[in-house]
C-alpha positions in Angstrom: 7.8 24.8 -6.2 7.9 23.0 -2.9 4.1 22.5 -3.1 4.4 21.3 -6.7 7.0 18.8 -5.7 4.7 17.5 -3.0 1.6 17.5 -5.2 3.1 15.8 -8.3 3.3 12.3 -6.8 -0.1 12.7 -5.2 -1.6 13.6 -8.6 0.0 10.6 -10.2 -1.3 8.3 -7.6 -4.8 9.7 -7.8 -4.7 9.4 -11.6 -3.5 5.8 -11.3 -6.3 5.0 -8.9 -9.0 6.5 -11.1 -9.8 9.4 -8.8 -10.1 11.8 -11.7 -13.4 13.3 -10.5 -11.9 14.4 -7.3 -9.1 16.1 -9.1 -11.4 17.8 -11.5 -13.5 19.2 -8.7 -10.4 20.4 -6.9 -9.2 22.1 -10.1 -12.5 23.9 -10.7 -12.6 25.1 -7.1 -9.0 26.2 -7.3 -9.6 28.1 -10.5 -12.5 30.0 -9.0 -10.7 30.8 -5.7 -7.6 31.8 -7.6 -9.4 34.3 -9.8 -11.3 35.9 -6.9 -8.3 36.0 -4.6 -6.1 37.4 -7.4 -8.4 40.3 -7.9 -8.5 41.0 -4.1 -4.8 40.4 -3.5 -3.5 42.4 -6.5 -5.7 45.4 -5.3 -4.3 45.1 -1.8 -0.7 44.1 -2.4 0.1 44.9 -6.0 1.8 42.5 -8.4 3.1 40.3 -5.6 -0.5 39.7 -4.7 -0.9 37.4 -7.7 1.9 35.2 -6.5 0.8 35.2 -2.9 -2.7 34.3 -4.1 -1.5 31.3 -6.0 0.5 30.0 -3.0 -2.4 30.5 -0.6 -4.9 28.9 -2.9 -2.8 26.0 -3.8 -2.0 25.2 -0.2 -5.6 25.5 1.0 -7.6 24.2 -1.9 -5.3 21.6 -3.4 -2.7 20.3 -0.9 -5.0 19.8 2.1 -7.8 18.0 0.1 -5.5 15.8 -2.0 -3.6 14.8 1.2 -6.9 13.8 2.9 -8.1 11.9 -0.2 -4.8 10.0 -0.5 -5.0 9.1 3.2 -8.5 7.7 2.8 -7.7 5.8 -0.3 -4.6 4.2 1.2 -6.5 3.3 4.4 -9.1 1.5 2.3 -6.3 -0.4 0.6 -4.8 -1.1 4.1 -1.5 0.3 2.9 -1.3 3.3 5.3 
């Protein structure tokens, strides 16, 4: 939920700035990673592996890239 609270405003900002392609690519990559890691983590850790996989995937595949994209966009606008 902490990651969601952080990502929600970033997503709104990216949507408002028309960066939908970047979000679509991130969503596709996250879906693929999430599926693969779910299989591996559930085999290794059991049911908790599905939750762990989602957290790991969201932090690495969504939080980091969206933060970088927002930083670059804001620099171009000379806001940051």
